[in-house]
mmJSON file of the N, C-alpha and C atoms, coordinates in Angstrom:
{"data_MODEL":{"atom_site":{
"group_PDB":["ATOM","ATOM","ATOM","ATOM","ATOM","ATOM","ATOM","ATOM","ATOM","ATOM","ATOM","ATOM","ATOM","ATOM","ATOM","ATOM","ATOM","ATOM","ATOM","ATOM","ATOM","ATOM","ATOM","ATOM","ATOM","ATOM","ATOM","ATOM","ATOM","ATOM","ATOM","ATOM","ATOM","ATOM","ATOM","ATOM","ATOM","ATOM","ATOM","ATOM","ATOM","ATOM","ATOM","ATOM","ATOM","ATOM","ATOM","ATOM","ATOM","ATOM","ATOM","ATOM","ATOM","ATOM","ATOM","ATOM","ATOM","ATOM","ATOM","ATOM","ATOM","ATOM","ATOM","ATOM","ATOM","ATOM","ATOM","ATOM","ATOM","ATOM","ATOM","ATOM","ATOM","ATOM","ATOM","ATOM","ATOM","ATOM","ATOM","ATOM","ATOM","ATOM","ATOM","ATOM","ATOM","ATOM","ATOM","ATOM","ATOM","ATOM","ATOM","ATOM","ATOM","ATOM","ATOM","ATOM","ATOM","ATOM","ATOM","ATOM","ATOM","ATOM","ATOM","ATOM","ATOM","ATOM","ATOM","ATOM","ATOM","ATOM","ATOM","ATOM","ATOM","ATOM","ATOM","ATOM","ATOM","ATOM","ATOM","ATOM","ATOM","ATOM","ATOM","ATOM","ATOM","ATOM","ATOM","ATOM","ATOM","ATOM","ATOM","ATOM","ATOM","ATOM","ATOM","ATOM","ATOM","ATOM","ATOM","ATOM","ATOM","ATOM","ATOM","ATOM","ATOM","ATOM","ATOM","ATOM","ATOM","ATOM","ATOM","ATOM","ATOM","ATOM","ATOM","ATOM","ATOM","ATOM","ATOM","ATOM","ATOM","ATOM","ATOM","ATOM","ATOM","ATOM","ATOM","ATOM","ATOM","ATOM","ATOM","ATOM","ATOM","ATOM","ATOM","ATOM","ATOM","ATOM","ATOM","ATOM","ATOM","ATOM","ATOM","ATOM","ATOM","ATOM","ATOM","ATOM","ATOM","ATOM","ATOM","ATOM","ATOM","ATOM","ATOM","ATOM","ATOM","ATOM","ATOM","ATOM","ATOM"],
"id":[1,2,3,4,5,6,7,8,9,10,11,12,13,14,15,16,17,18,19,20,21,22,23,24,25,26,27,28,29,30,31,32,33,34,35,36,37,38,39,40,41,42,43,44,45,46,47,48,49,50,51,52,53,54,55,56,57,58,59,60,61,62,63,64,65,66,67,68,69,70,71,72,73,74,75,76,77,78,79,80,81,82,83,84,85,86,87,88,89,90,91,92,93,94,95,96,97,98,99,100,101,102,103,104,105,106,107,108,109,110,111,112,113,114,115,116,117,118,119,120,121,122,123,124,125,126,127,128,129,130,131,132,133,134,135,136,137,138,139,140,141,142,143,144,145,146,147,148,149,150,151,152,153,154,155,156,157,158,159,160,161,162,163,164,165,166,167,168,169,170,171,172,173,174,175,176,177,178,179,180,181,182,183,184,185,186,187,188,189,190,191,192,193,194,195,196,197,198,199,200,201],
"type_symbol":["N","C","C","N","C","C","N","C","C","N","C","C","N","C","C","N","C","C","N","C","C","N","C","C","N","C","C","N","C","C","N","C","C","N","C","C","N","C","C","N","C","C","N","C","C","N","C","C","N","C","C","N","C","C","N","C","C","N","C","C","N","C","C","N","C","C","N","C","C","N","C","C","N","C","C","N","C","C","N","C","C","N","C","C","N","C","C","N","C","C","N","C","C","N","C","C","N","C","C","N","C","C","N","C","C","N","C","C","N","C","C","N","C","C","N","C","C","N","C","C","N","C","C","N","C","C","N","C","C","N","C","C","N","C","C","N","C","C","N","C","C","N","C","C","N","C","C","N","C","C","N","C","C","N","C","C","N","C","C","N","C","C","N","C","C","N","C","C","N","C","C","N","C","C","N","C","C","N","C","C","N","C","C","N","C","C","N","C","C","N","C","C","N","C","C","N","C","C","N","C","C"],
"label_atom_id":["N","CA","C","N","CA","C","N","CA","C","N","CA","C","N","CA","C","N","CA","C","N","CA","C","N","CA","C","N","CA","C","N","CA","C","N","CA","C","N","CA","C","N","CA","C","N","CA","C","N","CA","C","N","CA","C","N","CA","C","N","CA","C","N","CA","C","N","CA","C","N","CA","C","N","CA","C","N","CA","C","N","CA","C","N","CA","C","N","CA","C","N","CA","C","N","CA","C","N","CA","C","N","CA","C","N","CA","C","N","CA","C","N","CA","C","N","CA","C","N","CA","C","N","CA","C","N","CA","C","N","CA","C","N","CA","C","N","CA","C","N","CA","C","N","CA","C","N","CA","C","N","CA","C","N","CA","C","N","CA","C","N","CA","C","N","CA","C","N","CA","C","N","CA","C","N","CA","C","N","CA","C","N","CA","C","N","CA","C","N","CA","C","N","CA","C","N","CA","C","N","CA","C","N","CA","C","N","CA","C","N","CA","C","N","CA","C","N","CA","C","N","CA","C","N","CA","C","N","CA","C","N","CA","C"],
"label_alt_id":[null,null,null,null,null,null,null,null,null,null,null,null,null,null,null,null,null,null,null,null,null,null,null,null,null,null,null,null,null,null,null,null,null,null,null,null,null,null,null,null,null,null,null,null,null,null,null,null,null,null,null,null,null,null,null,null,null,null,null,null,null,null,null,null,null,null,null,null,null,null,null,null,null,null,null,null,null,null,null,null,null,null,null,null,null,null,null,null,null,null,null,null,null,null,null,null,null,null,null,null,null,null,null,null,null,null,null,null,null,null,null,null,null,null,null,null,null,null,null,null,null,null,null,null,null,null,null,null,null,null,null,null,null,null,null,null,null,null,null,null,null,null,null,null,null,null,null,null,null,null,null,null,null,null,null,null,null,null,null,null,null,null,null,null,null,null,null,null,null,null,null,null,null,null,null,null,null,null,null,null,null,null,null,null,null,null,null,null,null,null,null,null,null,null,null,null,null,null,null,null,null],
"label_comp_id":["MET","MET","MET","VAL","VAL","VAL","VAL","VAL","VAL","LYS","LYS","LYS","PHE","PHE","PHE","SER","SER","SER","THR","THR","THR","LEU","LEU","LEU","ALA","ALA","ALA","GLY","GLY","GLY","GLY","GLY","GLY","VAL","VAL","VAL","TRP","TRP","TRP","ILE","ILE","ILE","GLU","GLU","GLU","VAL","VAL","VAL","ASN","ASN","ASN","ALA","ALA","ALA","LEU","LEU","LEU","SER","SER","SER","GLU","GLU","GLU","ARG","ARG","ARG","THR","THR","THR","GLY","GLY","GLY","SER","SER","SER","GLU","GLU","GLU","ARG","ARG","ARG","CYS","CYS","CYS","PHE","PHE","PHE","ARG","ARG","ARG","PHE","PHE","PHE","ASP","ASP","ASP","ASN","ASN","ASN","CYS","CYS","CYS","GLY","GLY","GLY","ASN","ASN","ASN","ALA","ALA","ALA","GLU","GLU","GLU","TYR","TYR","TYR","ALA","ALA","ALA","PHE","PHE","PHE","LEU","LEU","LEU","SER","SER","SER","ASP","ASP","ASP","LEU","LEU","LEU","SER","SER","SER","GLU","GLU","GLU","ASN","ASN","ASN","GLY","GLY","GLY","ASP","ASP","ASP","ARG","ARG","ARG","ALA","ALA","ALA","ARG","ARG","ARG","TRP","TRP","TRP","TYR","TYR","TYR","GLY","GLY","GLY","HIS","HIS","HIS","ALA","ALA","ALA","TYR","TYR","TYR","LYS","LYS","LYS","GLN","GLN","GLN","LYS","LYS","LYS","ASP","ASP","ASP","PHE","PHE","PHE","LEU","LEU","LEU","PHE","PHE","PHE","ALA","ALA","ALA"],
"label_asym_id":["A","A","A","A","A","A","A","A","A","A","A","A","A","A","A","A","A","A","A","A","A","A","A","A","A","A","A","A","A","A","A","A","A","A","A","A","A","A","A","A","A","A","A","A","A","A","A","A","A","A","A","A","A","A","A","A","A","A","A","A","A","A","A","A","A","A","A","A","A","A","A","A","A","A","A","A","A","A","A","A","A","A","A","A","A","A","A","A","A","A","A","A","A","A","A","A","A","A","A","A","A","A","A","A","A","A","A","A","A","A","A","A","A","A","A","A","A","A","A","A","A","A","A","A","A","A","A","A","A","A","A","A","A","A","A","A","A","A","A","A","A","A","A","A","A","A","A","A","A","A","A","A","A","A","A","A","A","A","A","A","A","A","A","A","A","A","A","A","A","A","A","A","A","A","A","A","A","A","A","A","A","A","A","A","A","A","A","A","A","A","A","A","A","A","A","A","A","A","A","A","A"],
"label_entity_id":["1","1","1","1","1","1","1","1","1","1","1","1","1","1","1","1","1","1","1","1","1","1","1","1","1","1","1","1","1","1","1","1","1","1","1","1","1","1","1","1","1","1","1","1","1","1","1","1","1","1","1","1","1","1","1","1","1","1","1","1","1","1","1","1","1","1","1","1","1","1","1","1","1","1","1","1","1","1","1","1","1","1","1","1","1","1","1","1","1","1","1","1","1","1","1","1","1","1","1","1","1","1","1","1","1","1","1","1","1","1","1","1","1","1","1","1","1","1","1","1","1","1","1","1","1","1","1","1","1","1","1","1","1","1","1","1","1","1","1","1","1","1","1","1","1","1","1","1","1","1","1","1","1","1","1","1","1","1","1","1","1","1","1","1","1","1","1","1","1","1","1","1","1","1","1","1","1","1","1","1","1","1","1","1","1","1","1","1","1","1","1","1","1","1","1","1","1","1","1","1","1"],
"label_seq_id":[1,1,1,2,2,2,3,3,3,4,4,4,5,5,5,6,6,6,7,7,7,8,8,8,9,9,9,10,10,10,11,11,11,12,12,12,13,13,13,14,14,14,15,15,15,16,16,16,17,17,17,18,18,18,19,19,19,20,20,20,21,21,21,22,22,22,23,23,23,24,24,24,25,25,25,26,26,26,27,27,27,28,28,28,29,29,29,30,30,30,31,31,31,32,32,32,33,33,33,34,34,34,35,35,35,36,36,36,37,37,37,38,38,38,39,39,39,40,40,40,41,41,41,42,42,42,43,43,43,44,44,44,45,45,45,46,46,46,47,47,47,48,48,48,49,49,49,50,50,50,51,51,51,52,52,52,53,53,53,54,54,54,55,55,55,56,56,56,57,57,57,58,58,58,59,59,59,60,60,60,61,61,61,62,62,62,63,63,63,64,64,64,65,65,65,66,66,66,67,67,67],
"pdbx_PDB_ins_code":[null,null,null,null,null,null,null,null,null,null,null,null,null,null,null,null,null,null,null,null,null,null,null,null,null,null,null,null,null,null,null,null,null,null,null,null,null,null,null,null,null,null,null,null,null,null,null,null,null,null,null,null,null,null,null,null,null,null,null,null,null,null,null,null,null,null,null,null,null,null,null,null,null,null,null,null,null,null,null,null,null,null,null,null,null,null,null,null,null,null,null,null,null,null,null,null,null,null,null,null,null,null,null,null,null,null,null,null,null,null,null,null,null,null,null,null,null,null,null,null,null,null,null,null,null,null,null,null,null,null,null,null,null,null,null,null,null,null,null,null,null,null,null,null,null,null,null,null,null,null,null,null,null,null,null,null,null,null,null,null,null,null,null,null,null,null,null,null,null,null,null,null,null,null,null,null,null,null,null,null,null,null,null,null,null,null,null,null,null,null,null,null,null,null,null,null,null,null,null,null,null],
"Cartn_x":[0.801,0.043,0.995,0.564,1.311,0.659,1.438,0.898,1.697,1.287,1.85,1.644,2.83,2.772,1.995,1.235,0.415,0.455,0.432,0.552,-0.677,-1.91,-2.95,-3.087,-3.622,-3.796,-2.394,-1.429,-0.127,0.919,0.421,1.236,0.749,0.033,-0.499,0.103,0.003,0.171,-1.057,-1.584,-2.757,-2.52,-3.388,-3.318,-3.528,-2.747,-2.949,-3.949,-4.989,-5.932,-5.684,-6.546,-6.313,-7.052,-7.629,-8.284,-7.508,-7.255,-6.484,-7.032,-8.536,-9.005,-9.248,-9.189,-9.38,-11.105,-11.57,-12.971,-13.307,-12.257,-12.736,-12.712,-12.871,-12.874,-11.622,-10.401,-9.07,-8.78,-7.984,-7.559,-6.17,-6.212,-4.961,-4.3,-3.116,-2.497,-1.428,-1.274,-0.316,0.336,1.444,2.177,2.678,2.683,3.188,4.669,5.463,6.738,7.159,6.14,6.474,6.085,5.741,5.359,4.088,3.167,1.753,0.856,0.125,-0.859,-1.897,-2.536,-3.895,-4.393,-5.73,-6.046,-7.36,-7.572,-8.834,-9.247,-10.569,-10.877,-10.574,-10.012,-9.773,-10.912,-12.079,-13.186,-13.471,-13.206,-13.336,-12.299,-11.076,-9.92,-10.294,-10.518,-10.862,-11.996,-13.007,-14.079,-14.027,-13.365,-13.357,-12.028,-11.024,-9.646,-9.144,-8.88,-8.402,-9.401,-10.734,-11.922,-12.079,-11.362,-11.657,-11.364,-12.235,-12.066,-10.869,-10.168,-9.011,-9.28,-8.982,-9.226,-7.921,-7.848,-6.63,-6.644,-5.344,-5.174,-4.098,-4.139,-3.318,-1.914,-1.943,-0.743,0.352,1.746,2.63,3.432,4.182,4.876,5.807,6.218,6.93,6.098,4.774,3.88,3.475,4.074,3.744,4.927,4.54,5.568,5.201,6.324,6.125,6.589,5.717,6.036,6.18],
"Cartn_y":[-1.21,-0.123,1.309,2.316,3.354,4.55,5.19,6.233,7.388,8.587,9.87,10.523,11.232,11.955,13.186,13.296,14.567,14.94,16.219,16.744,16.618,16.189,16.265,15.373,15.705,14.942,14.63,15.498,15.308,14.355,14.062,13.318,12.009,11.777,10.515,10.195,8.92,8.531,8.241,9.004,8.898,7.898,6.909,5.992,6.804,6.331,6.865,6.153,6.667,6.128,6.52,5.863,6.181,7.549,7.956,9.436,10.505,11.469,12.741,13.636,13.403,14.306,13.213,13.873,13.042,12.963,11.823,11.687,11.654,11.578,11.543,10.057,9.089,7.645,6.988,7.711,7.346,7.051,5.9,5.648,6.367,6.881,7.584,6.762,6.375,5.325,6.084,5.466,5.771,4.499,4.563,3.402,3.364,2.232,2.274,1.876,1.942,1.58,0.17,-0.698,-1.933,-2.205,-1.072,-1.15,-1.554,-1.738,-2.006,-0.76,-1.038,0.02,0.162,1.253,1.534,2.673,2.763,3.815,4.51,5.714,6.377,6.954,7.156,7.68,9.092,9.59,10.925,11.876,11.492,12.512,12.597,11.451,11.496,12.45,12.26,13.053,14.53,14.761,16.334,16.822,15.998,16.52,16.629,15.586,15.33,15.477,15.619,15.794,14.658,15.224,14.209,13.239,13.538,12.695,11.487,11.55,10.59,9.128,8.374,6.707,6.322,5.364,4.685,3.178,2.632,0.987,0.296,-0.853,-1.709,-2.385,-2.648,-3.154,-4.224,-5.165,-6.437,-5.907,-4.823,-4.512,-4.053,-4.312,-3.703,-2.683,-1.844,-0.848,-1.366,-2.548,-3.167,-3.373,-3.35,-3.766,-2.43,-1.258,-0.057,0.545,1.471,2.146,3.576,4.147,5.497,6.541,7.557,8.58,9.918],
"Cartn_z":[-0.008,0.109,-0.044,-0.844,-0.873,0.087,0.813,1.679,1.622,1.733,1.858,3.102,3.546,4.924,4.903,5.942,6.171,7.612,7.903,9.304,9.984,9.277,10.04,11.268,12.219,13.523,14.001,14.043,14.57,13.753,12.564,11.535,11.287,10.054,9.806,8.38,7.859,6.563,5.756,4.796,3.972,2.879,2.636,1.481,0.322,-0.718,-2.069,-2.911,-3.531,-4.426,-5.812,-6.592,-8.049,-8.575,-7.632,-8.057,-7.466,-8.344,-7.778,-6.796,-6.53,-5.493,-4.263,-3.066,-1.967,-1.659,-1.217,-1.016,0.402,1.259,2.551,3.146,2.248,2.615,2.823,2.454,2.549,4.04,4.12,5.575,5.879,7.203,7.675,8.753,8.525,9.306,10.392,11.579,12.302,12.845,13.444,13.848,15.379,16.049,17.299,17.212,18.462,18.661,17.938,17.93,17.344,15.887,15.261,13.821,13.542,14.413,14.287,13.816,12.789,12.119,12.878,12.971,13.105,12.239,11.878,10.972,11.46,10.877,11.018,9.707,9.219,7.973,8.001,6.768,6.561,7.018,6.568,6.956,8.39,8.981,10.646,11.309,10.658,11.276,10.925,9.817,9.429,10.248,10.495,11.19,12.798,13.154,14.711,15.331,14.624,15.076,15.945,17.408,18.346,18.908,18.547,18.935,17.995,16.818,15.757,16.305,15.752,16.102,15.354,16.022,15.285,15.532,14.403,14.318,14.267,14.88,14.804,13.479,12.966,11.656,11.679,10.669,10.649,10.128,9.262,8.53,9.443,9.079,9.857,9.197,9.632,8.86,7.663,7.782,6.525,5.395,5.387,4.448,3.502,3.804,3.304,2.501,1.427,0.664,1.068,1.562,2.177,1.032,0.717,-0.076,0.5],
"occupancy":[1.0,1.0,1.0,1.0,1.0,1.0,1.0,1.0,1.0,1.0,1.0,1.0,1.0,1.0,1.0,1.0,1.0,1.0,1.0,1.0,1.0,1.0,1.0,1.0,1.0,1.0,1.0,1.0,1.0,1.0,1.0,1.0,1.0,1.0,1.0,1.0,1.0,1.0,1.0,1.0,1.0,1.0,1.0,1.0,1.0,1.0,1.0,1.0,1.0,1.0,1.0,1.0,1.0,1.0,1.0,1.0,1.0,1.0,1.0,1.0,1.0,1.0,1.0,1.0,1.0,1.0,1.0,1.0,1.0,1.0,1.0,1.0,1.0,1.0,1.0,1.0,1.0,1.0,1.0,1.0,1.0,1.0,1.0,1.0,1.0,1.0,1.0,1.0,1.0,1.0,1.0,1.0,1.0,1.0,1.0,1.0,1.0,1.0,1.0,1.0,1.0,1.0,1.0,1.0,1.0,1.0,1.0,1.0,1.0,1.0,1.0,1.0,1.0,1.0,1.0,1.0,1.0,1.0,1.0,1.0,1.0,1.0,1.0,1.0,1.0,1.0,1.0,1.0,1.0,1.0,1.0,1.0,1.0,1.0,1.0,1.0,1.0,1.0,1.0,1.0,1.0,1.0,1.0,1.0,1.0,1.0,1.0,1.0,1.0,1.0,1.0,1.0,1.0,1.0,1.0,1.0,1.0,1.0,1.0,1.0,1.0,1.0,1.0,1.0,1.0,1.0,1.0,1.0,1.0,1.0,1.0,1.0,1.0,1.0,1.0,1.0,1.0,1.0,1.0,1.0,1.0,1.0,1.0,1.0,1.0,1.0,1.0,1.0,1.0,1.0,1.0,1.0,1.0,1.0,1.0,1.0,1.0,1.0,1.0,1.0,1.0],
"B_iso_or_equiv":[0.0,0.0,0.0,0.0,0.0,0.0,0.0,0.0,0.0,0.0,0.0,0.0,0.0,0.0,0.0,0.0,0.0,0.0,0.0,0.0,0.0,0.0,0.0,0.0,0.0,0.0,0.0,0.0,0.0,0.0,0.0,0.0,0.0,0.0,0.0,0.0,0.0,0.0,0.0,0.0,0.0,0.0,0.0,0.0,0.0,0.0,0.0,0.0,0.0,0.0,0.0,0.0,0.0,0.0,0.0,0.0,0.0,0.0,0.0,0.0,0.0,0.0,0.0,0.0,0.0,0.0,0.0,0.0,0.0,0.0,0.0,0.0,0.0,0.0,0.0,0.0,0.0,0.0,0.0,0.0,0.0,0.0,0.0,0.0,0.0,0.0,0.0,0.0,0.0,0.0,0.0,0.0,0.0,0.0,0.0,0.0,0.0,0.0,0.0,0.0,0.0,0.0,0.0,0.0,0.0,0.0,0.0,0.0,0.0,0.0,0.0,0.0,0.0,0.0,0.0,0.0,0.0,0.0,0.0,0.0,0.0,0.0,0.0,0.0,0.0,0.0,0.0,0.0,0.0,0.0,0.0,0.0,0.0,0.0,0.0,0.0,0.0,0.0,0.0,0.0,0.0,0.0,0.0,0.0,0.0,0.0,0.0,0.0,0.0,0.0,0.0,0.0,0.0,0.0,0.0,0.0,0.0,0.0,0.0,0.0,0.0,0.0,0.0,0.0,0.0,0.0,0.0,0.0,0.0,0.0,0.0,0.0,0.0,0.0,0.0,0.0,0.0,0.0,0.0,0.0,0.0,0.0,0.0,0.0,0.0,0.0,0.0,0.0,0.0,0.0,0.0,0.0,0.0,0.0,0.0,0.0,0.0,0.0,0.0,0.0,0.0],
"pdbx_formal_charge":[null,null,null,null,null,null,null,null,null,null,null,null,null,null,null,null,null,null,null,null,null,null,null,null,null,null,null,null,null,null,null,null,null,null,null,null,null,null,null,null,null,null,null,null,null,null,null,null,null,null,null,null,null,null,null,null,null,null,null,null,null,null,null,null,null,null,null,null,null,null,null,null,null,null,null,null,null,null,null,null,null,null,null,null,null,null,null,null,null,null,null,null,null,null,null,null,null,null,null,null,null,null,null,null,null,null,null,null,null,null,null,null,null,null,null,null,null,null,null,null,null,null,null,null,null,null,null,null,null,null,null,null,null,null,null,null,null,null,null,null,null,null,null,null,null,null,null,null,null,null,null,null,null,null,null,null,null,null,null,null,null,null,null,null,null,null,null,null,null,null,null,null,null,null,null,null,null,null,null,null,null,null,null,null,null,null,null,null,null,null,null,null,null,null,null,null,null,null,null,null,null],
"auth_seq_id":[1,1,1,2,2,2,3,3,3,4,4,4,5,5,5,6,6,6,7,7,7,8,8,8,9,9,9,10,10,10,11,11,11,12,12,12,13,13,13,14,14,14,15,15,15,16,16,16,17,17,17,18,18,18,19,19,19,20,20,20,21,21,21,22,22,22,23,23,23,24,24,24,25,25,25,26,26,26,27,27,27,28,28,28,29,29,29,30,30,30,31,31,31,32,32,32,33,33,33,34,34,34,35,35,35,36,36,36,37,37,37,38,38,38,39,39,39,40,40,40,41,41,41,42,42,42,43,43,43,44,44,44,45,45,45,46,46,46,47,47,47,48,48,48,49,49,49,50,50,50,51,51,51,52,52,52,53,53,53,54,54,54,55,55,55,56,56,56,57,57,57,58,58,58,59,59,59,60,60,60,61,61,61,62,62,62,63,63,63,64,64,64,65,65,65,66,66,66,67,67,67],
"auth_comp_id":["MET","MET","MET","VAL","VAL","VAL","VAL","VAL","VAL","LYS","LYS","LYS","PHE","PHE","PHE","SER","SER","SER","THR","THR","THR","LEU","LEU","LEU","ALA","ALA","ALA","GLY","GLY","GLY","GLY","GLY","GLY","VAL","VAL","VAL","TRP","TRP","TRP","ILE","ILE","ILE","GLU","GLU","GLU","VAL","VAL","VAL","ASN","ASN","ASN","ALA","ALA","ALA","LEU","LEU","LEU","SER","SER","SER","GLU","GLU","GLU","ARG","ARG","ARG","THR","THR","THR","GLY","GLY","GLY","SER","SER","SER","GLU","GLU","GLU","ARG","ARG","ARG","CYS","CYS","CYS","PHE","PHE","PHE","ARG","ARG","ARG","PHE","PHE","PHE","ASP","ASP","ASP","ASN","ASN","ASN","CYS","CYS","CYS","GLY","GLY","GLY","ASN","ASN","ASN","ALA","ALA","ALA","GLU","GLU","GLU","TYR","TYR","TYR","ALA","ALA","ALA","PHE","PHE","PHE","LEU","LEU","LEU","SER","SER","SER","ASP","ASP","ASP","LEU","LEU","LEU","SER","SER","SER","GLU","GLU","GLU","ASN","ASN","ASN","GLY","GLY","GLY","ASP","ASP","ASP","ARG","ARG","ARG","ALA","ALA","ALA","ARG","ARG","ARG","TRP","TRP","TRP","TYR","TYR","TYR","GLY","GLY","GLY","HIS","HIS","HIS","ALA","ALA","ALA","TYR","TYR","TYR","LYS","LYS","LYS","GLN","GLN","GLN","LYS","LYS","LYS","ASP","ASP","ASP","PHE","PHE","PHE","LEU","LEU","LEU","PHE","PHE","PHE","ALA","ALA","ALA"],
"auth_asym_id":["A","A","A","A","A","A","A","A","A","A","A","A","A","A","A","A","A","A","A","A","A","A","A","A","A","A","A","A","A","A","A","A","A","A","A","A","A","A","A","A","A","A","A","A","A","A","A","A","A","A","A","A","A","A","A","A","A","A","A","A","A","A","A","A","A","A","A","A","A","A","A","A","A","A","A","A","A","A","A","A","A","A","A","A","A","A","A","A","A","A","A","A","A","A","A","A","A","A","A","A","A","A","A","A","A","A","A","A","A","A","A","A","A","A","A","A","A","A","A","A","A","A","A","A","A","A","A","A","A","A","A","A","A","A","A","A","A","A","A","A","A","A","A","A","A","A","A","A","A","A","A","A","A","A","A","A","A","A","A","A","A","A","A","A","A","A","A","A","A","A","A","A","A","A","A","A","A","A","A","A","A","A","A","A","A","A","A","A","A","A","A","A","A","A","A","A","A","A","A","A","A"],
"auth_atom_id":["N","CA","C","N","CA","C","N","CA","C","N","CA","C","N","CA","C","N","CA","C","N","CA","C","N","CA","C","N","CA","C","N","CA","C","N","CA","C","N","CA","C","N","CA","C","N","CA","C","N","CA","C","N","CA","C","N","CA","C","N","CA","C","N","CA","C","N","CA","C","N","CA","C","N","CA","C","N","CA","C","N","CA","C","N","CA","C","N","CA","C","N","CA","C","N","CA","C","N","CA","C","N","CA","C","N","CA","C","N","CA","C","N","CA","C","N","CA","C","N","CA","C","N","CA","C","N","CA","C","N","CA","C","N","CA","C","N","CA","C","N","CA","C","N","CA","C","N","CA","C","N","CA","C","N","CA","C","N","CA","C","N","CA","C","N","CA","C","N","CA","C","N","CA","C","N","CA","C","N","CA","C","N","CA","C","N","CA","C","N","CA","C","N","CA","C","N","CA","C","N","CA","C","N","CA","C","N","CA","C","N","CA","C","N","CA","C","N","CA","C","N","CA","C","N","CA","C","N","CA","C","N","CA","C"],
"pdbx_PDB_model_num":[1,1,1,1,1,1,1,1,1,1,1,1,1,1,1,1,1,1,1,1,1,1,1,1,1,1,1,1,1,1,1,1,1,1,1,1,1,1,1,1,1,1,1,1,1,1,1,1,1,1,1,1,1,1,1,1,1,1,1,1,1,1,1,1,1,1,1,1,1,1,1,1,1,1,1,1,1,1,1,1,1,1,1,1,1,1,1,1,1,1,1,1,1,1,1,1,1,1,1,1,1,1,1,1,1,1,1,1,1,1,1,1,1,1,1,1,1,1,1,1,1,1,1,1,1,1,1,1,1,1,1,1,1,1,1,1,1,1,1,1,1,1,1,1,1,1,1,1,1,1,1,1,1,1,1,1,1,1,1,1,1,1,1,1,1,1,1,1,1,1,1,1,1,1,1,1,1,1,1,1,1,1,1,1,1,1,1,1,1,1,1,1,1,1,1,1,1,1,1,1,1]
}}}
C-alpha cells in the first residue's frame, strides 16, 4: 500500500488512491513503537480531530511504501 505523509492529527500517513481528489474515505495510518498500524478515516480526522475513532489493523509498517 502506498501512503503519503500529512501533518493532519499530529502526523499520519494517508493512503494513495487512483483518484486525484480526496474523497474522505481514505484511511490515515499511524504506527506504534512495534510497527503495528492503526487507522482512522480521513473524513473523521478532518471533522473530529483528536476525537476521531482509530481502528486496529493487521498491517505492519513493513507492508507500506512511504512517499
